[in-house]
N, C-alpha and C positions, 0 to 999 in steps of 0.2 A: 482690298483692292478691290477697284470696279472693273467690268470689261473696258469700260474708255481706257483706261489706264493700260490695259493689255493690248488694245487695239494700236496703243500710240508708239508702243516700242519698236523702232524701226526695223531692227532687228529679225524680226519674228514673220513679218508679212502675213499677219492673220485677217482675212475679212469678214466682214458681216453678212450672212447669208437672211436674216428678219429682221424684222421691223426694227426701227432706231430708238425705240422707246427701252429697248435692252440694255443700251448702253450702262445705262445706272445702275444694273443690278450688280450686286455684292456677291464677289467672289471670298471663298473663306478658305476650301481645301481643295486638291487636286487628287481625281482618282480615274487611274487610267485600265479600262475593262473591251473585253470583248465577248462578255458572255451575253446573250440573248436577253436575261433580264438580271441585272446588278444590283435592283433596288436593296436587298437584303444589306448592301454592303456602304450603302451612300448615307450622306446625312446632308442637313441644311444646309445651301450655300456652295454645292460641289459645285466644281467645274470639272466635268467626266470628259476623257478624251478615248476616244475611240478611232480603230482604223475602218471599221465597217465591216470586218468578215462577218459577222452575223446576219447581214442584209442580203439574202438571198433569193427571197421570194414575197410576192406582193401582201402588205400586213406585217411584214417584219418591222417595218419603219416604225408603225405605229405603235407596235408592242412594246419596242424598245423606249420609243421617248415617253408613251404612257407612263410605263416603271419609271423612268427618271423624273415626270412629275408627282407621282406619289411618294415618292421619297423625299421630295422636297428641294431636289436639285434643279438650280433653276438655269445652267448655264450647259450646254454641250459644244466641245469640239470635234471635227469631223477631219480624219485627214486624207489627203488625197493622194498617197503612195499607191495607191491601188486603182487612182479614178476619179475623177470630179464627184464633188457630191452629188447624188441622186436627188431630181424633184420630189421625188415621195419622202425622202426626209426632211426636205425642207417644208414641203406642204405639212405635216405631221409636228415638227417646230411650232410652226404658226398655230395649228390648232390646240397644241398643249400649252403655248405660253413659254416655250423653254426658247431661250436664247440660243442660236446658233452661230459657230464660227468654221470658217474654213482653215484648217491647218495644211500648207502646202507642203508638197512634197519634199523641199530641201527643208523644212524645219522639223527636227525631231520632236516627239513627246516631251524628252527630257529636258530640253532647251525652253518649254513652253513651263514645265515643273519646276525648274530650275528659277526662271524668272519670277513664277507666282511668288515660291516661297521667297525669295530674296526680298521681294517688296514688302509681303506680309510679316515677317520677322521683322523689318525696319518701322512699318507702320505701327507694330506691337510695342517694340520696344520704346518708342516715340509716344506712343497713348499711353503704355504702364505709366511713364514718368509723369503724364500727365494726370492720370488717375489716382495715383499716390502721392500728387501735391495735393489734389483737392481732397482728398481722405484725411492729410493732416490739415487742411483747412476746418473742415467738420468735424474731426476730434477737439480741434483747438475750441471750436465753438461751443460744442456740447460739455465740453470739460469748464467753460466759463458760464455754463448756463444760460447759454443766449435763447434756446427756446426753438420751437419748432417754424416760428415765423423766421427768425434770423437765417436759418437754417434754410428753409427754401429760397428764401433772396439771395442766399450765397450761392446757393446752385443753380437758382435762374440765370444769373448772370458767369457761371461758370461753363457750364452746358447746351443754354440757351434752348432748352427743350420746355414744351409744357407739360406739367405733371403736378397731379393734384392730389392730396392724402383725403381720404372718405373713409368714414365707418361704415360698416356693414349695411345700417338703417338708411345712410345715403347722406348723412351731414359733411359737409364739408370742413376740414380741419384747419387746410392750410393748403398752398400752391404755391408754383411759380408763374401761372398764367392768371389770364381774366378768370374772373369768379366764373364758375361752373352753374349752369341754370338748375332750379328745382328739379323737373322732369329729368335732365339728363343726368342727374346725379342718383334719383331714383332707377334709371335703366343701368347705369351701371354698378348700382350696389345690387342690383338683382341678378345682374350677369355674372357679379364677382360668387353669389352665395351658389351659383347652382352649376357653375364650371368644375367639370370632373377633374381637371388637374390645373397648377397656376405656373407658370406665364398663361393666362389665356388673351385672346383677342376678340374683340366684339366691334361690331361694324355698326353705325348709330347713322340713321337717315328720319327724314321725316320732319314733324313737329318739335320732337325732343331735341333736335339739334340745330341751331338756326344756321350755322355756318354748312350745312347741305352734309353729305355722306363723310362720314370720316369713321377711322380705324381708331382704336383705342387696346393698348395694352397693359392688364391687370396685374398687378404685381400684391402678394401677400406679405404684410406689415405682421411679424408675430407670427404665432401657430393658432391653432383650435382651442376653443370651438369657434367656428367661422363667423357665427352671428354676433359674436361681441369684438371681433377683429377690426384693425384698420387693413384699408387696402391701397396702393398708389394706383392709380390710372393717369396715363401717358398717351398723348397722342401718338398715332402713328401706330406699325405692327413692329416690333419688337427684333422681330427675322429680319427684316430691312434694315437694320442700325446696326452702324459699324461696331464693332468690339470694344471700344472705349467708351460711347454711348450705354451700351448695356451691362459694363462693368462700373459705370459711376450710379446707372438708376438702381443696381443692387445695394451697391453702396449706401445710396439714398434709404433706400429700405431697410437695412438693418439700423442704419441713424436712428430713423424714425421709431423702429422699435425701442432701440435704447431709452429714447427720450420717453416714450410711452411708459416701459419697465420703471424709470426713474419716479416720472408722476406718479403713478400708483402705487409705489413704496411710501411714497410722501404723506400719500392719504389714508395711512394705515392708523393712524391716529383718529380722522375724520368718521372711520366706520365705528370704532368704538363706540364714538360719541353718538351716531345716530342709533346703532340698537339701544344706547341708554336712553335714547328721548322716545323711541317707540315701544322698548321696554314700559315707560313711567306711565304714557299715555295710556297703552293697553292694561293695566294693571287697576282691576277692578272699575273700569271706566275713568279711569284717571280719578277717582276718590282715594283720600289717604295719602296721597303724592301731592305736597305742597308745589301749587304752582312757581314757586320762588326759584324751587329745586330744577324744575324742567328750563326754568326760563333762565336760568343761568347755565345748562349745558348747551340750550340753542346758541345764547351769544359765545360761548367757547368755540361751535360750529359756523360759526359766520352768521346767524339768522338772527334777526330780530326780534325778539318775541311780540311785541305788541305790533308786528305787520299781519296781514290776510296773506291767509294761504290756502292751496287745494291740498285735498289728503285723497291721493287713491291706494286703493289696494290692490294688488294683482297674483292670481296662480299662473304659471306657466308651466307647459308638459312638451316634453320633444320625446322621440322614438331612441335616439342616441345623443348625447353628448361627451367629446372626448377632448384631451389637451389638459395644459399644465392650469387653466383655469376656469376647467367645466365644473369643480365645485361650488364656485360663484357666479354661475354666469346669468342666473335668476335677474340678483342682484344688479350684476353690470346692463343686462338690458334693461330693467326698469330705469336707471338712472339714464341711460342714453335715450329711451323715448321719451323722456323728462325733458331734455333740453331740446332750446331751439333747434331747429334744422341748420339756419344759417351760421356765420360765424360770430363776427362782433356785433354789437348795437353799433347804429351809426354812430360816427363821431368817437366812438370809444378805441383810443387808441391800443389799450392791453388785449392780449390774445386773449383765445377763450379758457386754454389753461390756467391763466391769469386772474381770472376772475370767476372762474369755476367753484373756488369755496366760499367767494363773498356773495355770490347770488344763485347758485347751483341750488340741486335737489337736494335733499336728506332720505339717503335709501337704507332700509334694514330688512333683514329676516323677522318673521312675527310667527312662527309655527312653521305652514305649510304655505302661508303668503308672503310677498313682499309688499312693504308697507313705504309709500314716498309722499315727503311732503314736500312742495311747490311753491317757493315765493311768488306772491303775487307783487311786483314792485308797483308804489305809488301812484311811479309817473305813466302808468299805463290803464289805469283805477276807469278813468272817463271811455276810454273803447273808441274806436274808429266811427265815423256815423255809420248807420246802415247796417252794424253789427260786425263781430270780429271778423278779422283774416285768419282761417285758421294756421295760417303759416306763421302768426305772430305767437299762438297759444303757448302756452298759457297766459301771456302778458294781456289778453285781454280785456274787457270792460270788467266790472265785478259780478254780473248777475249772468253774461254769459263764456264767464271763462272754463266753466266746468264744461260747456258744450264744445268750446272751442278746443280744450285741450282732446275731448273725445273724438271731435272731428280728424283732428292728426293721427289720433291711433290707428282711427279707419284707414285714413292714406296709406298708414305703412302696411298695410294689409297686403297689398302685392308683392313686397318686399319681404315681408317674412313669409309668404308662401314659399319664395324661391329659393328657401332653406334646405337642403335635402334632409334634416331633422324632422320634419314636418312638426313645426310649432304648434303649440294651441294655449293661446292667451285668453284668460278670461277678467277682464279689470273693473273695478267700481271706484268711482270717483265722486267725492262728496261736495257740497256748495262751500263757497269762499267761506273761511272762518277767520275770524279778525280776533287777533292775541291769542298766547297760550292758552287760556282758560276754556278756551271753544275749541283745543286741537281734539280732547277725546272724543267728543260727541261727533266731528268730523269724521274722525276713525270709524266709529259705529257706522254711520251714514255709508262710508265707503265701505266697510265690511258689508253691509244688508246688500249695498247695490252690487257687488259682486258675487253675491250667492243668487242675485236673481240671474245675471249676467249668465251664473255656470248652468241654470235652469233651463236659459235660451238657447246654451251653446249645445245641450243634451237635447234639446227637441228640435235641433235645427236639421234638414234633411242632408244627406251625404252630397258633396264633401263636407268636413266639418270643419268651419272657417275658423282662419288661426287668429283671427282677435274677434271677442265679445267683450262690447264695452257697453256699463250703462250708471249714468250719471243719478244720483240722490232726489232729482225730482218725478224718476220715472218707479219708483220703489212704493209709491202709493198705492197698492194693487195688491189684488189677492196672491200675486205670484210671490210675493216677497213674504205674504202669510205661508204660504205651501214651504217655501224656501227655509223658513225655521224650524220646521217639523219633522223629528227623522223619517228617512225614506222608510224605515220598515213598519211605521204607523201609518202611512199615506198609504202606502200599497193594502193595507189591511182594510182600512178603510173604505178606498176604492173597490178592493174585492167581492164586500160584505154587502155595497150597495148594488154595484153594476154587475157582479156575479152573475146573478140567478137571472138578468137579462141576456147577456151572452151566451148562457146554457140554453137558454131558450132559442134566440137567435139561431146558433148553429143546429139545433135538432129541427126546425122550423120553417128557418130563412124568413122569419117574420120582419126582420128592420124596426124590431124596438130601439134598438140605440142610435140608430141616424135618426130616425122619429124625435127622440127623449132632445136629439141634439137641436135638432130643426126646431121645435116646440120650444126651449130654451132661448134659441137667438131671436125668435119670433117674440118674446117677450109673454109665453102663454095663447098666442093668438091662432084657434083652431082655423080661419079661413088662409091666414096669413102661411102657415104650415104647409097647410093642402097645397098651396098654391106652388109653393119652392117644392115641393116634391112631386108635383103632378098626381096626384091623389085626390079621390074624392074628401071632404071633409068629414065624412061619417067613419072612413078608413082612419083618420087621424083617429076622432075619440074612441075607436074600438081598440088602438095602438094603446093610447094612453092609458086608459081603461085594464088592460091588460096589463102594462108596467106598476101599476098602483096594486093590482093584486098581487102579482110577483113579490113587490119588494116592501108591500103594507106602508107606505109611501101615500100622500094626499097630495098630488101636483096644482091644485088650485092653492096651498099653502106656500107662501114665501118663505118659511125654512125649510123645508123639504124643497122646493125650487133651489135653492143656497147650496143645499146639499149636493144633489143632483150636478149643478152647475161646478161645484168644486171637485166632485169624484171624476166627471168628466176630462180636466184639465191636469189629473195626477196621470205622469208617467210610468 
């Protein structure tokens, strides 16, 4: 019940002593006390009744009301058996946002408690009947295979609340209200990932929310790991909701979890097909495996073998992962990142779950990597004028498709960094491959790009970014050459060539290594190197001569310049 309902009871004679905005505050329980600090015994939504025996000295009222506010009790009833309510108490309630009621001397606290209990019991019985009725409707819909969209339409009609089902990366799966904007979805996903406990409340304002300041309550759908789970975002603060609404939202979250589990169980066969396809593509670079055999598996997985695809290779690390699906979180995350961020394509009446197999990615583990085959539908080959929109990746044009997908992965970095497991992803993306015969080469491209991404991530300054992604057109570089050589060999090469210079610099502070680096950066120009280091050109000549003496190399020779260049880039 609400404060206004209690004020309307004629026999009680209660009076409102604070702002009228408090009349809509919800009352869930009644607690009577005269303790100076009753906070340990209070719960959210309590109506606290007190005889004010504790109010003896200046400051007592502020301490008492502050304790109520910290505990979440929103309404205070002050008995006037010992005199009228003191102005000090009225002012303290105004400061702390507590609704204050005066209980006249002729009204006992027992009468107030009895009236609240009677109202709450009656309301709860009626509300529970409605909740159970909605529960039966939802269970019938689930049993008939109605899907998430039908469930949300049903709940939207029944409870009239705006709720959205989102993935932890910010993709909207469904909802009862209008569509959620991309920035708002990402903000809600970030808040969900970093919340210490759920349900959590978040307040969104500014450009992320066109409706202005708005509170949202976030509820988990399913269990850990959180980064691959779903969640419900509902408009409003759940602590202000009626018991009936809270129960209905909890039921909706439970039913959404059941529907997701059903969908995942139905895709067990798809996962086995994906593993077989990726294993065949990786076997000896696809040699010795008949393309017709791979094509047959692709058709079984709903992928036309003659179409165009991106191939992505990803490694993922985290400090910790728990939960029933922790063993496959990498594959689940790779699949989620490969899906478009929005729901249905325009004009497509099917749900994302219904179209997922027909046009979704193929994801499978390959050693310590996760390999993803991402379809590029023919209807999107031309791409929009002026380049692709990252929100449409990887459906954009043929040439920039890899870059559009990479941009979307980078856009997901703030959300991934919100997860408490400290995720670290390195991703390589191939150029579009047309037909099954080109997929093995595309897989090699993606793996090479991923190795380069790992090198860049290792060389990045702290803090380590959550996502490092490289496309195949970036691998025509010495970095890829270094990535293909074992680390022990690289370090041995570096130490043999640069070790004498490092030791000499430590003994004499001669700055031979910095001079070598600048000399090569200036393409061997004495004057340019001297200008960049703010030294005389003869100093540069002396240092270069000393480098040649210590290493036995000739810096006028291109081969030796290349060796030094590569050694300086080995970490």
